[in-house]
MDTraj code that builds the backbone (N, CA, C; nanometers):
import mdtraj as md
import numpy as np

residues = "MET ASP ARG LEU LEU PRO PHE GLY ARG LYS ILE TRP ILE LEU ASP ALA VAL ALA VAL VAL TRP VAL ILE LEU TRP ILE VAL LEU GLY LEU ARG VAL ALA GLU GLU VAL ARG GLY LEU THR LYS LEU SER GLN THR VAL SER GLN THR GLY ARG GLY VAL GLU GLN VAL GLY ASP ALA LEU GLY GLY LEU GLY GLY VAL PRO LEU VAL GLY GLY GLN ILE GLY ARG ALA ALA ARG GLU LEU GLN GLU VAL GLY ARG ASP THR GLN ARG SER ALA ARG GLN ALA ARG GLU SER ALA GLU ASN LEU SER LEU LEU LEU GLY VAL SER VAL GLY LEU ILE PRO SER SER ALA LEU PHE LEU PHE TYR PHE PRO SER ARG MET THR MET GLU ARG GLU ARG ARG ALA LEU ARG ARG LEU LEU ASP ARG ALA ARG GLU ASP PRO GLU LEU ASP ARG LEU LEU ARG ARG ARG SER LEU ALA THR MET SER TYR ARG GLN LEU GLU SER ALA GLU ARG ASP THR LEU THR ARG ALA GLY".split()
xyz = np.array([
    [9.1599, 7.3206, 0.2320],
    [9.0543, 7.4021, 0.1760],
    [9.0984, 7.4650, 0.0439],
    [9.2303, 7.4822, 0.0271],
    [9.2802, 7.5439, -0.0960],
    [9.2304, 7.4709, -0.2193],
    [9.2228, 7.3403, -0.2117],
    [9.1820, 7.2620, -0.3281],
    [9.0329, 7.2757, -0.3554],
    [8.9581, 7.3210, -0.2568],
    [8.8144, 7.3412, -0.2769],
    [8.7839, 7.4739, -0.3447],
    [8.8782, 7.5657, -0.3396],
    [8.8561, 7.6987, -0.3954],
    [8.8766, 7.6980, -0.5461],
    [8.7974, 7.7776, -0.6170],
    [8.8152, 7.7864, -0.7622],
    [8.9412, 7.8668, -0.7956],
    [8.9754, 7.8700, -0.9232],
    [9.0924, 7.9421, -0.9707],
    [9.0482, 8.0552, -1.0628],
    [9.1425, 8.1427, -1.0916],
    [9.1206, 8.2472, -1.1904],
    [9.0190, 8.3509, -1.1484],
    [8.9363, 8.3905, -1.2431],
    [8.8377, 8.4961, -1.2208],
    [8.7345, 8.4560, -1.1151],
    [8.7021, 8.3274, -1.1073],
    [8.6009, 8.2815, -1.0111],
    [8.6431, 8.3097, -0.8675],
    [8.7719, 8.2987, -0.8387],
    [8.8172, 8.3234, -0.7015],
    [8.8029, 8.4705, -0.6665],
    [8.8246, 8.5590, -0.7642],
    [8.8093, 8.7024, -0.7379],
    [8.6624, 8.7369, -0.7151],
    [8.5734, 8.6712, -0.7877],
    [8.4296, 8.6917, -0.7657],
    [8.3914, 8.6420, -0.6265],
    [8.4434, 8.5268, -0.5894],
    [8.4177, 8.4726, -0.4559],
    [8.4734, 8.5657, -0.3477],
    [8.5906, 8.6229, -0.3700],
    [8.6474, 8.7204, -0.2762],
    [8.5550, 8.8410, -0.2607],
    [8.5052, 8.8920, -0.3720],
    [8.4164, 9.0087, -0.3674],
    [8.2877, 8.9763, -0.2921],
    [8.2320, 8.8592, -0.3174],
    [8.1098, 8.8183, -0.2474],
    [8.1371, 8.8078, -0.0974],
    [8.2506, 8.7511, -0.0589],
    [8.2858, 8.7375, 0.0828],
    [8.3007, 8.8735, 0.1494],
    [8.3661, 8.9666, 0.0837],
    [8.3846, 9.1001, 0.1399],
    [8.2507, 9.1716, 0.1529],
    [8.1658, 9.1633, 0.0514],
    [8.0331, 9.2257, 0.0583],
    [7.9521, 9.1641, 0.1723],
    [7.9591, 9.0315, 0.1883],
    [7.8893, 8.9618, 0.2970],
    [7.9318, 9.0190, 0.4331],
    [8.0623, 9.0307, 0.4542],
    [8.1139, 9.0815, 0.5816],
    [8.0685, 9.2256, 0.6036],
    [8.0789, 9.3080, 0.5013],
    [8.0394, 9.4485, 0.5145],
    [7.8909, 9.4597, 0.5474],
    [7.8058, 9.3821, 0.4807],
    [7.6624, 9.3880, 0.5080],
    [7.6308, 9.3514, 0.6525],
    [7.6938, 9.2466, 0.7044],
    [7.6678, 9.2056, 0.8426],
    [7.7220, 9.3069, 0.9422],
    [7.8339, 9.3685, 0.9115],
    [7.8873, 9.4710, 1.0015],
    [7.7943, 9.5923, 1.0042],
    [7.7454, 9.6335, 0.8880],
    [7.6515, 9.7463, 0.8821],
    [7.5240, 9.7117, 0.9593],
    [7.4739, 9.5901, 0.9411],
    [7.3545, 9.5483, 1.0145],
    [7.3812, 9.5462, 1.1653],
    [7.4985, 9.4984, 1.2061],
    [7.5346, 9.4978, 1.3477],
    [7.5398, 9.6385, 1.4053],
    [7.5949, 9.7332, 1.3301],
    [7.5986, 9.8722, 1.3747],
    [7.4581, 9.9298, 1.3889],
    [7.3728, 9.8943, 1.2946],
    [7.2334, 9.9424, 1.2985],
    [7.1593, 9.8854, 1.4191],
    [7.1777, 9.7578, 1.4476],
    [7.1151, 9.6952, 1.5646],
    [7.1649, 9.7631, 1.6922],
    [7.2954, 9.7856, 1.7007],
    [7.3522, 9.8515, 1.8188],
    [7.2923, 9.9902, 1.8376],
    [7.2768, 10.0619, 1.7281],
    [7.2193, 10.1964, 1.7347],
    [7.0744, 10.1932, 1.7840],
    [6.9966, 10.0983, 1.7347],
    [6.8568, 10.0874, 1.7760],
    [6.8437, 10.0513, 1.9238],
    [6.9245, 9.9568, 1.9684],
    [6.9181, 9.9166, 2.1091],
    [6.9669, 10.0303, 2.1982],
    [7.0686, 10.1031, 2.1535],
    [7.1175, 10.2167, 2.2310],
    [7.0085, 10.3240, 2.2432],
    [6.9166, 10.3270, 2.1482],
    [6.8049, 10.4213, 2.1552],
    [6.7170, 10.3994, 2.2780],
    [6.7238, 10.2806, 2.3363],
    [6.6464, 10.2538, 2.4577],
    [6.6950, 10.3377, 2.5755],
    [6.8145, 10.3930, 2.5662],
    [6.8640, 10.4772, 2.6752],
    [6.7800, 10.6031, 2.6897],
    [6.7129, 10.6462, 2.5837],
    [6.6248, 10.7637, 2.5924],
    [6.5100, 10.7375, 2.6883],
    [6.4599, 10.6149, 2.6866],
    [6.3533, 10.5782, 2.7791],
    [6.4030, 10.5871, 2.9226],
    [6.5244, 10.5449, 2.9477],
    [6.5777, 10.5513, 3.0840],
    [6.5967, 10.6961, 3.1282],
    [6.6261, 10.7848, 3.0347],
    [6.6375, 10.9270, 3.0698],
    [6.5025, 10.9817, 3.1156],
    [6.3964, 10.9417, 3.0462],
    [6.2624, 10.9851, 3.0844],
    [6.2265, 10.9320, 3.2224],
    [6.2582, 10.8059, 3.2491],
    [6.2306, 10.7471, 3.3804],
    [6.3109, 10.8185, 3.4884],
    [6.4364, 10.8531, 3.4590],
    [6.5206, 10.9241, 3.5547],
    [6.4623, 11.0620, 3.5868],
    [6.4159, 11.1318, 3.4841],
    [6.3541, 11.2633, 3.5065],
    [6.2269, 11.2508, 3.5907],
    [6.1494, 11.1463, 3.5665],
    [6.0294, 11.1221, 3.6467],
    [6.0679, 11.0977, 3.7920],
    [6.1719, 11.0182, 3.8141],
    [6.2203, 10.9933, 3.9500],
    [6.2646, 11.1204, 4.0190],
    [6.3348, 11.2075, 3.9433],
    [6.3763, 11.3359, 3.9997],
    [6.2549, 11.4192, 4.0385],
    [6.1516, 11.4180, 3.9526],
    [6.0293, 11.4933, 3.9828],
    [5.9591, 11.4404, 4.1079],
    [5.9520, 11.3091, 4.1195],
    [5.8893, 11.2482, 4.2373],
    [5.9683, 11.2842, 4.3631],
    [6.1008, 11.2814, 4.3538],
    [6.1840, 11.3172, 4.4692],
    [6.1628, 11.4633, 4.5090],
    [6.1503, 11.5508, 4.4094],
    [6.1271, 11.6928, 4.4377],
    [5.9910, 11.7150, 4.5042],
    [5.8897, 11.6394, 4.4603],
    [5.7578, 11.6491, 4.5250],
    [5.7707, 11.6056, 4.6710],
    [5.8454, 11.4988, 4.6923],
    [5.8689, 11.4538, 4.8300],
    [5.9390, 11.5600, 4.9126],
    [6.0379, 11.6291, 4.8517],
    [6.1077, 11.7372, 4.9222],
    [6.0106, 11.8494, 4.9580],
    [5.9246, 11.8843, 4.8614],
    [5.8283, 11.9925, 4.8862],
    [5.7300, 11.9538, 4.9963],
    [5.6825, 11.8300, 4.9946],
    [5.5905, 11.7846, 5.0983],
    [5.6599, 11.7777, 5.2343],
    [5.7878, 11.7478, 5.2338],
    [5.8635, 11.7420, 5.3593],
    [5.8620, 11.8750, 5.4321],
    [5.8516, 11.9829, 5.3569],
    [5.8446, 12.1153, 5.4177],
    [5.7149, 12.1385, 5.4931],
    [5.6127, 12.0575, 5.4615],
    [5.4840, 12.0711, 5.5297],
    [5.4755, 11.9821, 5.6540],
    [5.5809, 11.9163, 5.6882],
    [5.5831, 11.8224, 5.8005],
    [5.5516, 11.8872, 5.9334],
    [5.5645, 12.0176, 5.9438],
    [5.5393, 12.0852, 6.0716],
    [5.3940, 12.1282, 6.0897],
    [5.3061, 12.0985, 5.9969],
    [5.1649, 12.1375, 6.0080],
    [5.1011, 12.0524, 6.1190],
    [5.0314, 12.1180, 6.2137],
    [4.9711, 12.0418, 6.3232],
    [4.8674, 11.9418, 6.2719],
    [4.8508, 11.8345, 6.3371],
    [4.7581, 11.7245, 6.3139],
    [4.7951, 11.6371, 6.1945],
    [4.8286, 11.6921, 6.0797],
    [4.8590, 11.6109, 5.9615],
    [5.0070, 11.6106, 5.9264],
    [5.0863, 11.6853, 5.9962],
    [5.2289, 11.6990, 5.9637],
    [5.3037, 11.5682, 5.9675],
    [5.2729, 11.4815, 6.0653],
    [5.3425, 11.3540, 6.0754],
    [5.3137, 11.2634, 5.9566],
    [5.1877, 11.2612, 5.9162],
    [5.1498, 11.1785, 5.8010],
    [5.2120, 11.2327, 5.6722],
    [5.2127, 11.3631, 5.6591],
    [5.2722, 11.4251, 5.5394],
    [5.4230, 11.3985, 5.5385],
    [5.4854, 11.4048, 5.6536],
    [5.6295, 11.3799, 5.6627],
    [5.6644, 11.2383, 5.6202],
    [5.5834, 11.1381, 5.6652],
    [5.6085, 10.9988, 5.6236],
    [5.5881, 10.9830, 5.4729],
    [5.4812, 11.0416, 5.4213],
    [5.4541, 11.0341, 5.2766],
    [5.5658, 11.1016, 5.1984],
    [5.6164, 11.2150, 5.2496],
    [5.7252, 11.2860, 5.1823],
    [5.8510, 11.1997, 5.1767],
    [5.8858, 11.1326, 5.2883],
    [6.0041, 11.0463, 5.2902],
    [5.9872, 10.9296, 5.1925],
    [5.8680, 10.8722, 5.1872],
    [5.8413, 10.7620, 5.0945],
    [5.8542, 10.8087, 4.9494],
    [5.8005, 10.9269, 4.9215],
    [5.8133, 10.9809, 4.7853],
    [5.9592, 11.0069, 4.7489],
    [6.0349, 11.0593, 4.8435],
    [6.1765, 11.0840, 4.8175],
    [6.2492, 10.9524, 4.7882],
    [6.2192, 10.8497, 4.8667],
    [6.2837, 10.7188, 4.8462],
    [6.2433, 10.6586, 4.7119],
    [6.1145, 10.6689, 4.6777],
    [6.0685, 10.6178, 4.5478],
    [6.1389, 10.6922, 4.4341],
    [6.1543, 10.8221, 4.4484],
    [6.2227, 10.9014, 4.3466],
    [6.3677, 10.8589, 4.3295],
    [6.4380, 10.8375, 4.4427],
    [6.5787, 10.7937, 4.4350],
    [6.5889, 10.6532, 4.3740],
    [6.4986, 10.5614, 4.4154],
    [6.4983, 10.4258, 4.3587],
    [6.4736, 10.4287, 4.2080],
    [6.3810, 10.5142, 4.1674],
    [6.3486, 10.5258, 4.0249],
    [6.4703, 10.5751, 3.9466],
    [6.5421, 10.6713, 4.0011],
    [6.6609, 10.7225, 3.9336],
    [6.7706, 10.6161, 3.9266],
    [6.7878, 10.5392, 4.0357],
    [6.8867, 10.4300, 4.0349],
    [6.8513, 10.3259, 3.9286],
    [6.7233, 10.2892, 3.9240],
    [6.6786, 10.1909, 3.8243],
    [6.7006, 10.2433, 3.6829],
    [6.6756, 10.3723, 3.6621],
    [6.6958, 10.4308, 3.5294],
    [6.8427, 10.4254, 3.4897],
    [6.9346, 10.4517, 3.5840],
    [7.0791, 10.4442, 3.5548],
    [7.1179, 10.3009, 3.5175],
    [7.0677, 10.2041, 3.5956],
    [7.0985, 10.0643, 3.5667],
    [7.0420, 10.0219, 3.4311],
    [6.9197, 10.0689, 3.3994],
    [6.8592, 10.0355, 3.2700],
    [6.9409, 10.0960, 3.1558],
    [6.9892, 10.2171, 3.1751],
    [7.0712, 10.2812, 3.0717],
    [7.2010, 10.2029, 3.0502],
    [7.2671, 10.1646, 3.1593],
    [7.3907, 10.0864, 3.1479],
    [7.3636, 9.9513, 3.0809],
    [7.2530, 9.8875, 3.1179],
    [7.2182, 9.7584, 3.0563],
    [7.1917, 9.7744, 2.9074],
    [7.1210, 9.8806, 2.8703],
    [7.0915, 9.9041, 2.7283],
    [7.2201, 9.9299, 2.6501],
    [7.3139, 10.0044, 2.7094],
    [7.4406, 10.0307, 2.6416],
    [7.5217, 9.9017, 2.6258],
    [7.5265, 9.8200, 2.7322],
    [7.5982, 9.6923, 2.7237],
    [7.5333, 9.5987, 2.6222],
    [7.4004, 9.5928, 2.6251],
    [7.3278, 9.5064, 2.5314],
    [7.3483, 9.5525, 2.3874],
    [7.3503, 9.6836, 2.3662],
    [7.3703, 9.7334, 2.2293],
    [7.5077, 9.6918, 2.1775],
    [7.6085, 9.6993, 2.2630],
    [7.7430, 9.6582, 2.2208],
    [7.7468, 9.5085, 2.1924],
    [7.6927, 9.4294, 2.2837],
    [7.6934, 9.2843, 2.2679],
    [7.6173, 9.2403, 2.1427],
    [7.4971, 9.2946, 2.1227],
    [7.4186, 9.2571, 2.0040],
    [7.4840, 9.3063, 1.8750],
    [7.5375, 9.4270, 1.8779],
    [7.6024, 9.4804, 1.7584],
    [7.7202, 9.3943, 1.7146],
    [7.8043, 9.3565, 1.8105],
    [7.9203, 9.2732, 1.7788],
    [7.8749, 9.1343, 1.7332],
    [7.7755, 9.0788, 1.8037],
    [7.7263, 8.9444, 1.7682],
    [7.6685, 8.9419, 1.6272],
    [7.5819, 9.0370, 1.5974],
    [7.5195, 9.0402, 1.4646],
    [7.6233, 9.0704, 1.3578],
    [7.7196, 9.1546, 1.3899],
    [7.8200, 9.1925, 1.2915],
    [7.9230, 9.0853, 1.2617],
    [7.9550, 9.0021, 1.3610],
    [8.0666, 8.9096, 1.3419],
    [8.0295, 8.7620, 1.3326],
    [7.9291, 8.7178, 1.4055],
    [7.8987, 8.5740, 1.4063],
    [7.8663, 8.5193, 1.2668],
    [7.7824, 8.5872, 1.1875],
    [7.7542, 8.5308, 1.0541],
    [7.8773, 8.5230, 0.9633],
    [7.9781, 8.6019, 0.9916],
    [8.0987, 8.6035, 0.9083],
    [8.2137, 8.5261, 0.9700],
    [8.1929, 8.4647, 1.0847],
    [8.3033, 8.3990, 1.1546],
    [8.3655, 8.2857, 1.0724],
    [8.2859, 8.2125, 0.9971],
    [8.3424, 8.1046, 0.9144],
    [8.4371, 8.1614, 0.8085],
    [8.4033, 8.2775, 0.7564],
    [8.4929, 8.3407, 0.6589],
    [8.6243, 8.3808, 0.7250],
    [8.6159, 8.4383, 0.8461],
    [8.7368, 8.4808, 0.9166],
    [8.8211, 8.3618, 0.9618],
    [8.7567, 8.2525, 0.9968],
    [8.8301, 8.1372, 1.0489],
    [8.8858, 8.0467, 0.9392],
    [8.8148, 8.0348, 0.8272],
    [8.8551, 7.9368, 0.7260],
    [8.8872, 7.9987, 0.5901],
    [8.7933, 8.0754, 0.5348],
    [8.8103, 8.1232, 0.3976],
    [8.9263, 8.2218, 0.3844],
    [8.9244, 8.3294, 0.4638],
    [9.0267, 8.4323, 0.4483],
    [9.1679, 8.3800, 0.4754],
    [9.1917, 8.3018, 0.5827],
    [9.3275, 8.2475, 0.6005],
    [9.3698, 8.1560, 0.4852],
    [9.2787, 8.0732, 0.4388],
    [9.3102, 7.9836, 0.3278],
    [9.3398, 8.0646, 0.2016],
    [9.2622, 8.1664, 0.1817],
    [9.2794, 8.2518, 0.0636],
    [9.4125, 8.3264, 0.0689],
    [9.4508, 8.3737, 0.1872],
    [9.5787, 8.4436, 0.2004],
    [9.6954, 8.3474, 0.1771],
    [9.6834, 8.2247, 0.2263],
    [9.7871, 8.1241, 0.2023],
    [9.7992, 8.0964, 0.0531],
    [9.6858, 8.0815, -0.0126],
    [9.6843, 8.0553, -0.1562],
    [9.7513, 8.1700, -0.2327],
    [9.7221, 8.2918, -0.1921],
    [9.7797, 8.4083, -0.2591],
    [9.9305, 8.4170, -0.2342],
    [9.9748, 8.3879, -0.1119],
    [10.1184, 8.3872, -0.0818],
    [10.1925, 8.2844, -0.1667],
    [10.1331, 8.1654, -0.1797],
    [10.1955, 8.0604, -0.2616],
    [10.2025, 8.1022, -0.4080],
    [10.0979, 8.1657, -0.4560],
    [10.0955, 8.2105, -0.5951],
    [10.2059, 8.3121, -0.6200],
    [10.2223, 8.4061, -0.5280],
    [10.3266, 8.5070, -0.5433],
    [10.4658, 8.4456, -0.5340],
    [10.4851, 8.3521, -0.4414],
    [10.6149, 8.2862, -0.4273],
    [10.6491, 8.2092, -0.5547],
    [10.5521, 8.1420, -0.6103],
    [10.5738, 8.0681, -0.7344],
    [10.6071, 8.1629, -0.8487],
    [10.5389, 8.2737, -0.8547],
    [10.5669, 8.3721, -0.9607],
    [10.7093, 8.4266, -0.9470],
    [10.7528, 8.4559, -0.8236],
    [10.8910, 8.5028, -0.8029],
    [10.9915, 8.3951, -0.8438],
    [10.9623, 8.2716, -0.8077],
    [11.0501, 8.1603, -0.8433],
    [11.0609, 8.1465, -0.9948],
    [10.9491, 8.1572, -1.0623],
    [10.9506, 8.1461, -1.2084],
    [11.0256, 8.2619, -1.2730],
    [11.0116, 8.3802, -1.2179],
    [11.0824, 8.4951, -1.2728],
    [11.2345, 8.4806, -1.2581],
    [11.2794, 8.4178, -1.1494],
    [11.4234, 8.4014, -1.1261],
    [11.4854, 8.2916, -1.2121],
    [11.4100, 8.1898, -1.2427],
    [11.4711, 8.0731, -1.3087],
    [11.3823, 8.0239, -1.4222],
    [11.3772, 8.0966, -1.5308],
    [11.2901, 8.0614, -1.6440],
    [11.3321, 7.9329, -1.7146],
    [11.4581, 7.9123, -1.7326],
    [11.5073, 7.8006, -1.8133],
    [11.5735, 7.6910, -1.7294],
    [11.5397, 7.6793, -1.6063],
    [11.6033, 7.5819, -1.5172],
    [11.5288, 7.4478, -1.5256],
    [11.5956, 7.3410, -1.5773],
    [11.5283, 7.2118, -1.5902],
    [11.4926, 7.1507, -1.4539],
    [11.5711, 7.1790, -1.3528],
    [11.5420, 7.1260, -1.2186],
    [11.4116, 7.1872, -1.1661],
    [11.3933, 7.3157, -1.1911],
    [11.2690, 7.3824, -1.1519],
    [11.1507, 7.3238, -1.2280],
    [11.1706, 7.2955, -1.3534],
    [11.0646, 7.2361, -1.4344],
    [11.0218, 7.1017, -1.3753],
    [11.1180, 7.0172, -1.3364],
    [11.0860, 6.8871, -1.2748],
    [11.0123, 6.9069, -1.1418],
    [11.0577, 7.0027, -1.0616],
    [10.9924, 7.0309, -0.9336],
    [10.8464, 7.0717, -0.9543],
    [10.8236, 7.1579, -1.0518],
    [10.6870, 7.2046, -1.0776],
    [10.5985, 7.0910, -1.1296],
    [10.6546, 7.0035, -1.2116],
    [10.5769, 6.8895, -1.2617],
    [10.5377, 6.7965, -1.1456],
    [10.6330, 6.7691, -1.0565],
    [10.6025, 6.6820, -0.9410],
    [10.4969, 6.7463, -0.8511],
    [10.5110, 6.8739, -0.8309],
    [10.4135, 6.9433, -0.7465],
    [10.2756, 6.9423, -0.8119],
    [10.2710, 6.9610, -0.9412],
    [10.1434, 6.9571, -1.0132],
    [10.0787, 6.8208, -1.0002],
    [10.1578, 6.7142, -1.0168],
    [10.1037, 6.5789, -1.0030],
    [10.0499, 6.5542, -0.8628],
    [10.1137, 6.6126, -0.7636],
    [10.0738, 6.5886, -0.6246],
    [9.9526, 6.6711, -0.5836],
    [9.9330, 6.7855, -0.6447],
    [9.8289, 6.8760, -0.5936],
    [9.7115, 6.8981, -0.6875],
    [9.7268, 6.8753, -0.8148],
    [9.6192, 6.9065, -0.9088],
    [9.5342, 6.7829, -0.9375],
    [9.4069, 6.8082, -0.9665],
    [9.3181, 6.6979, -1.0046],
    [9.3512, 6.6533, -1.1479],
    [9.3015, 6.5364, -1.1832],
    [9.3264, 6.4837, -1.3175],
    [9.2733, 6.5814, -1.4227],
    [9.1551, 6.6348, -1.3996],
    [9.0942, 6.7282, -1.4943],
    [9.1812, 6.8528, -1.5115],
    [9.2374, 6.9053, -1.4017],
    [9.3238, 7.0220, -1.4108],
    [9.4533, 6.9895, -1.4853],
    [9.5093, 6.8721, -1.4585],
    [9.6318, 6.8318, -1.5290],
    [9.6063, 6.8168, -1.6783],
    [9.4937, 6.7556, -1.7127],
    [9.4592, 6.7354, -1.8524],
    [9.4406, 6.8694, -1.9227],
    [9.3736, 6.9627, -1.8553],
    [9.3510, 7.0950, -1.9118],
    [9.4829, 7.1699, -1.9294],
    [9.5718, 7.1610, -1.8319],
    [9.7021, 7.2279, -1.8395],
    [9.7844, 7.1696, -1.9525],
    [9.7771, 7.0368, -1.9709],
    [9.8518, 6.9709, -2.0784],
    [9.8002, 7.0184, -2.2150],
    [9.6666, 7.0262, -2.2278],
    [9.6091, 7.0732, -2.3539],
    [9.6526, 7.2170, -2.3826],
    [9.6525, 7.3024, -2.2785],
    [9.6951, 7.4409, -2.2969],
    [9.8409, 7.4478, -2.3392],
    [9.9253, 7.3642, -2.2800],
    [10.0681, 7.3628, -2.3142],
    [10.0866, 7.3183, -2.4584],
    [10.0157, 7.2136, -2.4994],
    [10.0272, 7.1639, -2.6378],
    [9.9762, 7.2680, -2.7360],
    [9.8682, 7.3367, -2.7007],
    [9.8115, 7.4382, -2.7894],
    [9.9094, 7.5523, -2.8091],
    [9.9727, 7.5977, -2.6996],
    [10.0700, 7.7068, -2.7094],
    [10.1940, 7.6624, -2.7874],
    [10.2356, 7.5368, -2.7687],
    [10.3573, 7.4878, -2.8353],
    [10.3330, 7.4669, -2.9847],
    [10.2094, 7.4304, -3.0217],
    [10.1811, 7.3954, -3.1606],
    [10.1522, 7.5143, -3.2404],
])
top = md.Topology()
chain = top.add_chain()
for i, resn in enumerate(residues, 1):
    res = top.add_residue(resn, chain, resSeq=i)
    for name in ("N", "CA", "C"):
        top.add_atom(name, md.element.get_by_symbol(name[0]), res)
traj = md.Trajectory(xyz[None], top)
């Protein structure tokens, strides 16, 4: 992939575009997570409703001793209490699901669109930068070494395109002349 990447100022522009791309998707992922997490407010309302229904059932349960209708009121009170508890359980599960979904969607939206950059571009770019620095250190240590000059020429022939070699030759002749 190194040979597919541009050189000079163009690579820095490409780096900036890649970083902005990643940041935008991460911000969008955080925003999606925040919106989905907002669904937990709905589960709080449902939980409060369940608590209210359970309390009504508790209050009706106190009327269970009324002659003639007490048995029916007692059954209705138990049913209301059970519905209230079920509603609260469902609200807790919905809240947990919304929190899990917000995390999953946030991470997915934030990272999947940038995964190709993390898997291919950034590692290739770091390798390219390491090689550039190593070459610069090598050149600083041995400016006038003919063996180094031969090594660099062979490496250039092996890795550079004809157009790049021609351009480098023209630059060398221009500087020498």
